C-alpha positions in Angstrom: 9.0 31.6 -25.0 11.9 31.0 -22.7 9.5 31.0 -19.7 7.4 28.3 -21.4 10.5 26.2 -22.1 11.6 26.5 -18.5 8.2 25.5 -17.2 8.2 22.5 -19.6 11.7 21.5 -18.4 10.6 21.8 -14.8 7.6 19.6 -15.4 9.7 17.0 -17.1 12.2 17.0 -14.3 9.5 16.6 -11.6 8.0 13.7 -13.6 11.3 12.0 -13.8 11.9 12.6 -10.1 8.5 11.1 -9.3 9.1 8.2 -11.5 12.4 7.5 -9.9 10.9 7.6 -6.4 8.3 5.1 -7.5 10.3 3.0 -9.9 9.6 -0.4 -8.5 12.3 -0.7 -5.8 10.4 -3.3 -3.8 9.5 -5.3 -6.9 13.2 -5.1 -8.1 14.3 -6.5 -4.7 11.7 -9.3 -4.9 12.9 -10.3 -8.4 16.5 -10.2 -7.3 16.0 -12.7 -4.5 13.7 -14.8 -6.6 10.7 -15.1 -4.3 8.2 -13.2 -2.2 8.4 -13.0 1.6 4.8 -13.0 2.8 3.7 -12.2 6.3 0.8 -14.5 7.4 -1.1 -15.4 10.6 0.2 -18.9 11.2 -2.5 -19.8 13.6 -5.9 -19.4 11.9 -7.3 -22.5 10.2 -8.6 -21.7 6.8 -6.7 -18.5 6.4 -3.1 -19.1 7.3 -1.7 -22.3 9.0 0.7 -25.1 8.1 -0.9 -28.5 7.9 0.4 -31.7 9.5 3.1 -32.0 6.8 4.2 -28.4 7.2 2.5 -27.2 4.0 1.0 -23.7 4.3 -2.7 -23.5 3.5 -5.4 -20.9 3.7 -7.2 -18.1 1.9 -4.5 -15.6 2.8 -1.8 -18.1 1.8 -3.3 -18.6 -1.6 -3.5 -14.8 -2.0 0.3 -14.6 -1.5 0.7 -17.5 -3.9 -1.3 -15.6 -6.5 1.1 -12.6 -6.2 4.1 -15.0 -6.6 2.4 -16.5 -9.7 1.8 -13.1 -11.2 5.5 -12.2 -10.9 7.3 -15.5 -11.4 4.8 -17.8 -13.0 5.2 -20.1 -10.1 3.0 -20.2 -6.9 5.8 -21.8 -4.9 8.1 -18.8 -5.3 6.9 -17.5 -1.8 8.2 -18.0 1.7 5.9 -17.4 4.7 6.7 -15.6 7.9 4.1 -16.2 10.7 3.4 -12.9 12.6 1.4 -11.9 15.6 -1.0 -8.9 15.4 1.6 -6.7 17.1 4.5 -7.8 14.8 2.7 -7.6 11.4 2.9 -4.0 10.5 6.4 -3.5 11.9 7.6 -6.5 9.9 6.2 -4.8 6.7 7.6 -1.4 7.5 11.1 -2.7 8.2 11.3 -4.8 5.1 11.3 -8.1 6.9 8.4 -9.1 4.6 7.4 -7.9 1.1 3.7 -8.2 1.5 1.3 -8.7 4.4 -1.5 -11.3 3.7 -2.6 -11.7 7.3 -6.3 -10.9 7.9 -5.5 -7.2 8.5 -8.3 -4.7 8.6 -7.9 -1.6 6.4 -8.3 1.6 8.4 -7.6 5.2 7.8 -4.8 5.4 10.4 -3.1 2.3 9.1 -3.2 3.6 5.5 -1.8 7.0 6.6 0.2 6.9 9.8 1.8 3.5 9.2 2.9 4.2 5.7 1.1 1.3 4.2 -1.0 0.7 1.1 -3.9 -1.7 1.3 -5.1 -3.3 -1.9 -8.5 -4.9 -2.8 -10.2 -6.6 0.0 -9.9 -10.4 -0.1 -12.3 -11.1 2.7 -15.1 -9.0 4.1 -15.6 -9.7 7.8 -16.9 -8.4 11.1 -16.1 -8.9 14.7 -18.0 -11.5 16.7 -18.0 -13.5 19.9 -17.3 -17.2 20.5 -18.5 -18.7 23.8 -18.8 -22.2 25.4 -22.3 -23.5 24.7 -22.6 -24.5 28.4 -22.8 -20.8 29.4 -26.2 -20.6 27.9 -25.7 -17.1 26.7 -27.8 -16.1 23.6 -26.6 -12.6 23.0 -23.5 -10.5 23.5 -25.6 -8.1 25.5 -25.7 -10.7 28.2 -21.9 -10.6 28.8 -21.8 -8.0 31.5 -18.8 -8.8 33.8 -17.4 -11.4 31.4 -13.8 -12.3 31.1 -12.9 -11.6 27.5 -9.9 -13.1 25.5 -8.6 -10.6 23.0 -5.5 -10.0 20.9 -3.6 -6.7 21.6 -2.8 -4.2 18.9 -5.9 -4.9 16.9 -9.1 -3.2 15.8 -10.7 -6.0 17.8 -9.4 -4.7 21.1 -10.8 -1.2 20.5 -14.2 -2.4 19.1 -14.9 -4.8 22.0 -14.1 -2.0 24.5 -16.5 0.3 22.6 -19.2 -2.3 22.5 -19.1 -2.9 26.2 -19.0 0.8 27.0 -21.9 1.6 24.7 -24.0 -1.1 26.2 -23.1 0.0 29.8 -21.4 -3.3 30.6 -18.1 -4.1 32.2 -15.5 -6.6 30.9 -12.3 -8.2 32.2 -9.9 -8.5 29.3 -7.3 -11.3 29.0 -4.8 -10.0 26.5 -2.3 -12.5 24.9 -0.3 -11.7 21.8 -0.2 -15.1 20.1 -3.4 -16.2 18.3 -2.7 -19.9 19.1 -1.9 -19.2 22.8 -5.0 -17.0 23.1 -7.1 -19.9 21.7 -5.5 -22.3 24.2 -6.3 -19.9 27.0 -10.0 -19.8 25.9 -10.3 -23.5 25.6 -8.7 -24.0 29.0 -11.6 -21.9 30.4 -9.6 -18.9 31.6 -12.0 -16.6 29.9 -15.8 -16.7 29.2 -15.7 -15.4 25.7 -13.2 -15.1 22.8 -13.7 -12.1 20.5 -12.2 -11.6 17.1 -13.1 -11.5 13.4 -16.0 -13.9 12.9 -13.9 -15.8 10.3 -11.1 -16.2 12.8 -13.5 -17.4 15.4 -14.8 -20.0 13.0 -11.3 -21.1 12.4 -10.6 -21.3 16.1 -13.7 -23.3 16.7 -12.7 -25.7 13.9 -9.6 -26.8 15.8 -11.2 -26.9 19.2 -11.0 -30.2 21.1 -14.8 -30.5 20.6 -16.0 -27.9 18.2 -19.7 -28.6 19.0 -19.1 -27.3 22.6 -18.7 -23.7 21.3 -21.2 -21.3 19.6 -20.9 -18.0 17.8 -23.2 -15.3 19.1 -25.4 -13.5 16.6 -24.0 -10.0 17.0 -21.4 -8.6 14.5 -20.2 -5.4 16.1 -17.8 -4.0 13.5 -16.8 -3.8 9.8 -13.6 -5.6 9.1 -12.5 -5.3 5.4 -9.5 -7.6 5.4 -6.9 -6.9 2.7 -3.3 -7.5 1.8 -0.9 -4.6 2.4 2.4 -3.3 1.0 4.7 -0.4 1.9 4.3 3.1 0.5 6.8 3.9 -2.2 6.5 1.3 -4.9 3.3 1.9 -7.0 4.2 -0.9 -9.5 4.4 -3.5 -6.8 1.2 -2.3 -5.2 -0.6 -2.5 -8.6 0.6 -6.1 -9.0 -0.6 -7.2 -5.6 -3.9 -5.4 -6.1 -4.5 -6.9 -9.6 -3.5 -10.4 -8.4 -6.4 -10.3 -6.0 -8.7 -8.7 -8.6 -7.7 -11.3 -11.2 -9.2 -14.1 -9.1 -12.4 -12.1 -8.6 -12.6 -11.2 -12.3 -12.1 -14.8 -13.4 -15.0 -15.9 -11.2 -17.1 -13.1 -12.8 -16.2 -14.4 -16.3 -16.8 -18.0 -15.4 -13.1 -18.9 -15.8 -11.8 -21.7 -13.4 -8.6 -23.6 -13.0 -10.3 -26.5 -14.8 -11.6 -24.7 -17.9 -9.0 -21.9 -18.3 -7.2 -23.7 -21.1 -10.5 -24.0 -23.1 -11.4 -20.4 -22.2 -8.0 -19.2 -23.6 -9.3 -20.2 -27.0 -12.2 -17.8 -26.7 -12.6 -15.0 -29.3 -14.4 -12.8 -26.8 -12.1 -9.7 -26.6 -12.8 -9.3 -22.8 -11.6 -12.8 -22.1 -8.7 -12.5 -24.6 -7.4 -9.4 -22.9 -7.8 -10.9 -19.4 -6.0 -14.2 -20.3 -3.3 -12.5 -22.3 -4.0 -13.9 -25.7 -4.6 -10.3 -26.7 -1.6 -8.5 -25.3 -1.5 -5.3 -23.3 -2.4 -5.9 -19.6 0.9 -7.7 -18.9 2.9 -4.8 -20.4 1.0 -2.3 -18.3 2.0 -4.1 -15.1 5.5 -5.0 -16.2 4.5 -8.7 -16.2 4.3 -11.6 -18.7 1.1 -11.4 -20.7 -0.1 -14.7 -19.3 0.2 -13.5 -15.6 -3.6 -13.7 -15.0 -3.9 -17.0 -16.9 -1.2 -18.4 -14.7 -2.9 -17.3 -11.5 -6.2 -19.0 -12.4 -4.5 -22.1 -13.7 -2.2 -22.6 -10.7 -4.2 -21.0 -7.8 -7.8 -20.7 -9.0 -10.4 -18.1 -9.2 -11.8 -16.4 -6.0 -14.7 -18.8 -5.6 -12.4 -21.8 -5.9 -10.0 -20.3 -3.3 -12.8 -19.5 -0.9 -14.5 -22.9 -1.2 -11.2 -24.8 -0.9 -10.2 -23.0 2.3 -13.2 -21.7 4.2 -16.3 -22.7 2.3 -19.4 -24.7 3.3 -17.7 -28.1 2.7 -14.7 -27.3 5.0 -14.4 -27.5 8.8 -15.2 -23.8 8.9 -18.4 -24.2 6.9 -18.7 -20.5 5.9 -21.3 -19.2 3.5 -20.1 -16.7 0.9 -22.3 -13.9 2.3 -20.6 -10.5 1.7 -17.8 -12.3 -0.1 -20.1 -13.5 -2.9 -19.9 -11.8 -6.2 -21.8 -8.5 -6.6 -24.1 -10.3 -9.1 -25.0 -12.7 -6.2 -25.6 -10.0 -3.6 -22.1 -9.8 -2.3 -19.4 -7.2 -2.4 -16.8 -8.9 -4.6 -16.5 -6.7 -7.8 -13.6 -6.3 -10.2 -12.9 -3.3 -12.5 -12.5 -4.0 -16.2 -9.2 -5.6 -17.3 -8.4 -3.2 -20.1 
C-alpha cells in the first residue's frame, strides 16, 4: 500500500513539474507588456509589407493580428519586426519576437534542432522561378549556366541547388540577404532568374517597374508549407496561435464571415454556438475570453476573406486559391472540430 502511495505521489509531482515547465511563460510575458511582437517579412507584397502610409498589410500580418485579437480582443495589439530569412529564427529563439509569421517553411530540422513549434499552415506554397520575358525561356530546365538570385539561409537555397544538380545543369548564385535588395538586384538585370516561393515571386513581380515584363515558369520544384512558429516551452501560447489560424479556416467552413458573424451568433446550431462562444467552453480551454473566435472573425475575417483581401485574384498578385482552398473545394485547408 505504501508503495502504491509513493508511486501516486511521484506521478503527481511529475505532473506538477511538467505543468510548471509549460505554464504559459511566453503568454504571461505577452499579457504583461500588453501586445504581441510579431516577426514578419517586411518586403513581400501581399504577405508582409507596410503600405505608403506605413500601415502593415498582408496575409501573414493578418495572421498576427488574429493572434492579438484572440488574446486581447484587439487586432491592433501587435507590433511588427521586419526580419530577413537569416534573422528570423534567431529572433524567435532569443525572445526578440513572440511569434514568427513570416512565410517560413515547416521542416523536420527546424521543428527539432531550432527548438521551434510550427502551427497550422496558413499558406501552402512551392518554389518557382521568375524570369524576364525577354529571355524567351519556357522551362526551368532551359536555365543551364544561369545566374540565379536567391536568399541565403532558406529552403529555397537548398532546393534550387538540388534542382540544378539533379538536372545536370550549372548555376551561378547571387546571394543577398534582404528580400527587397534581392528584388532590386534582379530587376537591375544582375541575374537571369529569381527563385523563391511562388507566392513571394508573385509579390515581387507585383511591385516590379513593369510587371508584364516578367513571367513565372511552370515548374514548382518543392513543397513549402508556410506556417507561423513559436518557441518550444509554452504549450498554451502555441495552442492559442494554432487555433487562431484554425478559427479563420473553421469560420470559412461554417460560412461565417466578418459581415454576417453577428447574425450567425444568434444561431441555435450547437456547432456554431460553441465556435462563436455563445455556448461556453472553448475559451476556458485556451485560457481566453469565450468570444475569442467571434472577435477574430469580426475584426480580421475568415481565411477566405484574408486570402482574397491580400493575395487573391482581384489583387495585384492575382493568386487563385489552389491548394489553399478549403478541403471541400479540392484544397488542403481543413479545421478540426471546435469542441
